[in-house]
N, C-alpha and C positions, 0 to 999 in steps of 0.2 A: 878332639882332646889331642893334646901334644904335650912333649916333655920337654923342659928346658932346664939345665942343670939339677936334674933329679928332682924338679918341683912339677906338680901337676896344675896345669893352668887350664880353664874351661873359657871359651869365647863367650859362650851363653851366661856366663855365671859373672858377677861383679867380681873384680880383682882388687877392689878398693879394701881399704881397711877401716871399720866401724869407728874407732878411735879418729881418724882424720877427719871423716865426714862431722863427727860431732865437734872436734876442733875448728874446723872450717865454718860451721854454722855459728858456733859460738863468737867466732871473730867477728863474722858478718853483723852479728844481733848487735855486739859492742860497739861498732863501728857506727851504727845507726842509732844506738841510744845516745853515744857521747857525741855525733855531730848535731842533733837535736839540741843539746846543752848549751852548745857553742854559737848556733845560730843567732845572727843579729836581732834583738828585742826590738819592737818597732816602739820607738819612745815619741812618735808624731802624737802630740796632746791639742784637741779643739775643746775651746771653751767659748760659747756662746750665750746669748739671751737676750732680753729686753729690760729697761731702765724705764720705770713710769713714777708719776707724782702718786700721792694717796689716792687721787680720784681716778688712776688708772690710765692718766693722759702721760703719751711717751715723751721723755726727757732726753734732748740732743746734747751734745758737747760735755758729757760726764767722764771724766776718766776711768778707765779700768786697768789695773795692772796685774800682769800676772808674772807672779815669783817663783824660782824654785826655790825649793826647801833641803837644805842639808845639814843634820843634827841640829845646832841650836842658832841657825843663821839663815838668812835667804837672799837672795840676789834676784834683780829685775830681770826678766827675760824678754819681755814684752809689754808694750804700751798701746793703748787704742781708745777712742773717744767713741760714744754712743752717735749714732748716724741720726738724721731728721724724724726717724720713727722709733727712735729710741733703743734701735739693734746694736747689737756689737758681736763680733766674731773675730777671735783670735787662733792661728794656728800655730803652734811652737813645736820645734824638734828640741827636745829637753835633753841636755847634756846627760851621760852616765851618771856624773856625780852628784845628782840630785835624787832623792828619794819621793817626792811628791810635789805637785804643784799648788801655789794658793793664789787665789782670785780676790781682789780686792778694790773697793772705791777710797781710794785715800784721802784724808783731808790735809790736802798740801795746798801749796801757793798756786800749783800748775791745774789746780783742780777749782778754780776760782767760784764758778756756777754752782756747784755743790756745798761750797763754803759758805757761800752768801745766801742761801735760800735753804738748805737743808740740814739738818743737823744728825742724820742718821738713815738707815736702811733695814727693811725687812727682807728676808729671801726665801726664795723656793729653788729648790733643789732636784732638777728632773720634773719638775712641776707639783712638787710634794713640798710643803711648807716645814722650814728647819730651822733650828737656832744653832745648828753647827755649820759655823761659816768658814771656809770656803774654799776646802781642799779638793781637788780634782786628780782622779788617778791618772797615771802617766800611760801612756799608749791609748787612751781612751776618751769619747766625746760625751762633756758633760754640760749641761744647760743650768746657768744660773740666772734667774730673774730676780732684778733688785727693785722693790718699791719704796721709793724715797721719802722720809719722814721731814715734814717742813718744821721750822724753827718756830 
């Protein structure tokens, strides 16, 4: 032990103040928690599936549109046609201003095969039959299978 400015210090005992240690711990904890809030959310969304007719036969050349949803409007983010096996796969990096992604088979002139032969479709989301079509969560992988209904 030694004396400095009439204060007694011990080299074996900690000279720090408990309040400073607590404050340092709180600062580190706050920094860690706040940094996780500001990390970039992965907004890469994958939508995939198969398009078949009423007999389960794959249907090619059917247009699938992925739209970003924001409040009361949507914007097309990606378009893809089903391949020879009826499969489609879309990978979209969804901009931050969209809250969800919608998956549709449109009745448009650019979807001539669908308009000519089919009148609608049944849906399976992640292998479960659903009537609630077709919103996919942002940053996730979602499977939508469409069974087309003939005219």
